[in-house]
N, C-alpha and C positions, 0 to 999 in steps of 0.2 A: 755329982760333979760331971761326970763324962755327960750326962744328958745335957746339962746347960752349954757345955762347949759343942756340942753335937746342933743344938737350936740354934746356937750363935752362928756356926759354920752354914748351916742351910739358909738362914735369913742373908747372910753376906752373898750367896750363891744366887738367891732370887733377886737381890737389888742388882747384882753384876748382869744378870740376864736382862732387868727391866732396863737398865741402862743401855744395854747393847740394842736391845729392842727399839728403844726410844731414839737411838742415833740411827739406826736402820731407817726408821720410818722419818726421821728429820731428813736424812740424805736423800731418801727416794721422794720425797716432797720438794726438795731443793732442785734435785735433777728434773722431775717434772714440770716444775715450775721454769725453769730455766729452757727447757724444750719448748712449753708451751709459749713463752715469751718469744723465744728465736723464731717460731712460726708465727705468731703474730706479727712480728716485725716483719719477717718476709712477705707475708701476704699484705702488710701495708705499705712496703716498697712497692711489691708487683701493682698494687692497685694504683698507686701514685704513678708508676711507669706507664701502665696501661692507659692512665687519663692523659699523660703527658703525649703517649703515641698516638691516641684517638684525634686530639686537638691537632698534632702535625699533620695527619692523615687529613683533616677537615682542612688546615691551609694548603696541603697540596691538591686538595680538589677544588678551592677557591681559586689560586692560581691558574688551573686547567680552564676554570670558567672563563677567567680573565683572557687567555690565550686564544680560547676558542671564540671569543667575543672580537678579539683583533683579528682572527681568522676570517670572520665572517664579515668584517669592515675591509678586510683587503681583498676577498672575492668579489663585494660590490663594486669597490673601487676598480678593478680590474674589467669587470663587465661595464662599467661607465666609461671605461677607457676606449672602447671599441671593438671591433671583431678581432683586430691583429693581437690586443692584449688580452683579450678573453679567451683566445685560442690557445694561449701558452701555457703548457704544462707544469705548473710551478709545485715545487714541493711544499706542502702544508708547514705552518709556522709550528704546530706542536710536534713536528717530525723534526724539523732543524733545529729545534731548541728544546732539548730534553730537560725537563722539572725535576732538579734533583739538588737538595741544599748543599750534599757533597759537592757537586760540580760547581755550584754557585760561590762556595768557600774556596774552591781550588782556582778559580778565575780572580776573586777578589785578592787571594793572598799571592797571586802572581805566578804560582807553580806551572799553571797549564798555558799561560803566556810565555813562559820560559821554555818550555817544552816545544811548542811551536814554533819560537823562534830559532831552536836548535836544529829543528827539523828542517826549516827552511834555509839554512847556512848548509847543512849537510847536501840539500838538495842543489846547491850551488846558485841560491838566488841572491843578487845583487842586493844591499841595501842602498837606499836613496840617501843622497848627501845634500847638503845645502847648496850645493853647486849645481843641481839641477833645475834651480828655481822654485823650489818649493817652501823655501823658508820663511817661517812666521814672523811675524814682528813680535816685540818685547810684550807688547800689551794682549796680542791675540796667545801667545803662550801662556801668559799668566791666567787669562780667563779660561783657557782649557783646563789648564793646571787645577784652578780653584772648582771648577765645576767636577772636574774628575775625583779631586780628593774629598768632595761633599758627597758626591753619588756613594764613594768608597766607604766613606765614614758611616753614613747611613745604612749601607749594606752590611758594614760589620757589626754594627750596632743591632740590627735586626738579627742577625745570624748567631747571637750570643747563646740562642735556647740550647738546651741539652737535647742530645738525638739528631735524628736525620729525618728527611721525608723524600718521597720519590712518588712520581707520577707517570702514569703509561696511559695513552689516550689510543683508542682505536676505533675504526668506523664500523659501524652495524649495517651500513649501506653497500658495502662490500661481499655481503653475503645472501643466501637465498631465505627468503622468509617462508616460514613453513605455514603461519598463520593466514596468510593472503589466499589460499585456497578456499577458507571458511566463507567469503564474501563471494566465490564463483559459482555459477550454477553448474551443477555436475553433470549435467546433460549437454553443455556447451562445448564448443571446440576449443575454448581458452583452458577451459577446466584440464581437458586431456594434455594441450600443450604445456600447461603448467608443470603436469607430472612427468610429462616425458623431459623437460629440461632436468628435473632431479634426476630422472633414470638416466640420462647421459652424465651426469656428474658422478653416478655409482658405477658405470661402467669403465671408468679409468680402471687401469690393470694394478694400480696401486692397491685398489680394494679387494682383488681377486682371493687372498688369504682370508678374509673375511667372511666370505660366503661360499658354504660348502656346495650348493647346488648351482652355484655361478647367477647365471641370468634370473632363473625360476626365483632365488631368494630375493636378489636385487628387485625385482618386478613388484613381489609380494609385500617388501618393505616400503617401497614407493606407494603402493595402494594401501596400505596399513596407516602410514603416516597421515596421508590425505584423508583417508576414511574418520581417523580420530578428530578432526577438526571441521570436516564439512557437516552440511546440514541433514543429510539423510542417513536413513538406517540401513542401506544397503552396500554392500560391497562393490565398489567401481572399478572395474577395470579398464584397460585401453580401449580405444574406438568405441565409448559409451557402452559397454558390455557390463550389464549388472547381474550380480551372482550372490544369491543367499542374504543373509542377515550377518552385519558387521558384529555383533556381539558373539556369533559363532565362534569367532577367534579367541574370544577370552572365556571360553566355558571352564577352563581350568584354574581361573583368577577369580578374586575376591572382588571386582570392579567390572565395569563395563564402560564400552565406548564412549568418549566424553561428548562428542558432536558439539564442540564449542573451542574455541580459541585456546591456546595452551598458556598458562598463566606464567611458567618459567620454563627454560629449556631444558631442565632436568626431567621435566615431564615426558619428554622424548623417550625416556629409559621405561615407560610403562606400556609402550605402542608395542604390540605382536611383532616379533621378528627381530626386535632391537635387543642388544646385550650391553655388556660394558665395554667390549674391545670395540665394536662399532660407534658407541655413543663418544668414546674417546678421539675417535678419528674425526667424527662428524662434526661435534660440538663448536668447532673454530669455523665451520664453513657456512654454519645455518645460525637463524636469528628467529625471533618471533616479534620485534619491536618497530619495523619499518613500515609495514603495512603497503609494500611496494611489490609489483609482480618485476621490477625492473633491477639491475645489479650495476654498480658502481666498480667497474674492474680497473680503470684509471689509478684508484687508492690501493689497490688490492696487494699485500704482502708477497704474493705468489701468483703464480699464474695458471692454478687449478680450474679456476670458474672460467678464464679465457679460453681454455683448451675445452671446457664441457660445452661452451655457448657453440663453439665453433663446430663440434660434434652434433648437438642439436641442431643446428641450423643446416649444416650440410646432410644431415639424415632424416629430418623430419618437415624442413621447408618444402621440399620436393620441386627445387629450381636449379640443383646443381648435381655435381658427383660427390657421393659420399667421402668424408675423410675421418680415417680411423686412427685411432689412439697410437698403434703400431706403426703408422707412417710417421715415425718420430721427425723426419727432417722436413716434410710438408707441413706437419702441426707445428713446428717450430717457425716455419717461414709466414704462415698464417696469423701467429699469435704476434709476431713482431709487426705484421702488416695492420692487425686490430689495434694493438696497444699504441703504435706510433702515431695514430690519429688523436690520440687524448689531450685533452678532456672534450673535445668536441664530438657528440656521438654520431652526427651524421657525417663527419670527416672519417669516423672509425668505421662506420658501417661501408664508406665508399670504398675504403682502403682493402677491407676484407673483401668486398665483391670485385673489386678489380684484380686482387690476388687469386682469386677462383675463377675468373673469366666471365663472370657474370656482366650484363649489359643492364643500364639504368632503364626507367621506365619513362617512355616519350608520351607526354599526354597533348603537345601542342606543337606546332611548327613556327607559330610565330616568336618575332625576335623578343618581345616582352616577357614570354613565357619562357624562353631560353636563358635570359638573363636573371630572370627571378629565381632561376633553378639551378643556377651555377654553382652556388654557394654548397648545394648539398647534392651536386652531380653524382649520380652513382649509388645514393644512400639506398634508394629502392630499386626493386627488380621485377619485372613482369611475372607471373604464373607463380609466385611464392605464397606459401600458404600463410606464413608472417614474413616481417621484415627483421634485420639484424638491429634495426634502431628500436624495434618494439621491447628488446631485451636490455636494453643498455639506458643507464641515466647518469649524469653528472651530478644529482642532487646529493648532497652530503649534509644532514642534519641531525642525525641519531647517532650518539656516540657512546662508548662505554669507557668510563674514566676508573682505573684501578690505583687509590690512593694510599701510599704506605706510609705509616709514621714509625719510627724506630728507636727505642729508648734503651740502651746497653741490650740484653738478649730479649727483650719484650718486642714484638712486633705486632701491628694491630693493620689490618687492610680493608680499605672501604670501597666496594665495588658499587657503582652507580651506571645506570643506562639513564641516557637524558635526550630529550627533544629540544635542539637550540633553535627552533622555528621562529621564535620572538627574537626583537631586536634587544627585549630587555632581559639579561640574564637572571634576575630576580623571578621572571615568569617561565623560567624554562621548566618544563615537566619531567619528574623523574617516572619513570615505568620501572624502574627495580633499583632497590637500595639494600645493601647487606654490609655488616660489619662482622668482621671475624678475625 
């Protein structure tokens, strides 16, 4: 009898154990299933938001192209209007009109208008009243109101999408093109002058902390950047001095000198003498996309290249007294004179030469020659190895567009470098395209 009860209790214990193990397995499976489904759900939501952000960024890019198209038409209209209009330094449309869905929503909702009105009242500006003779007829008011409401309604309908977009447009023409040296003969005077312009930029005291041996390191970096893209296989120093093979600078690396144009700006990081600190400082001032040996100073965000150009001109053109970065007052005066002539490059050159006390070229004494050269009076100077105007351009056709789409915490940025030379935006060539 005892053995029967003992067997019975043992069976009950095993059954309990089986039940507990089954519950544990079931619970674990449910928890795992719930966790997996949550992960899948979050991945699906993230994929959806990323897709939305991508198309928002595409929208910002397309809006940027429209704005750049209008800018080209406005520039052409100014040129067609004559010399007086063409010489006006007008802020580009893409800088006056930030492309942002958040800003557009603010304008449509009236929040930004109300703020502006409040600021005007605080400034003491008087509002115009009907007594001032500017009262519109009832019909005119109705037409304007209907048009305003129609535009507002269309805009509100368009802006119903989830998320936001933002676009930033910058000019590549305001930078020094590292690839231009690839098409210049290494034994020519222009090759030397091209390198000296970059060297003049690096002479700026703001780069002192990045160079241990000061001028020696600066010069070696300039040579290395040029040797990376030029067509020969020797190290080219200033004054047409050639020394050894370029590859000798890369003996400790698993790659050699490219001797061809850089494909991306990040390729700079491979050049001998370049490091992360230098790259982060230089990348905003150099480009590889314009194929130009000139710089558009008038649209630059700061005065770094204007100062470098003045330093380069006064030290290497051999037609005036050198001006150093340490002479802050004189440098500031010359920069103001130079940029004061924008966007006319001849006017800029004339203003700088005048501020430096240099005289213009006198090629003929007859009245006809005098009249024909009056518009560019002082833009060229005798005895110079090169002229200021040789370094300047008003060309502005290669742009970088950074279009961003944001949905909740998902952000996608589309970076595009494009050439807007064609009148048809659908034919604009992309030099660089990256989504991240």
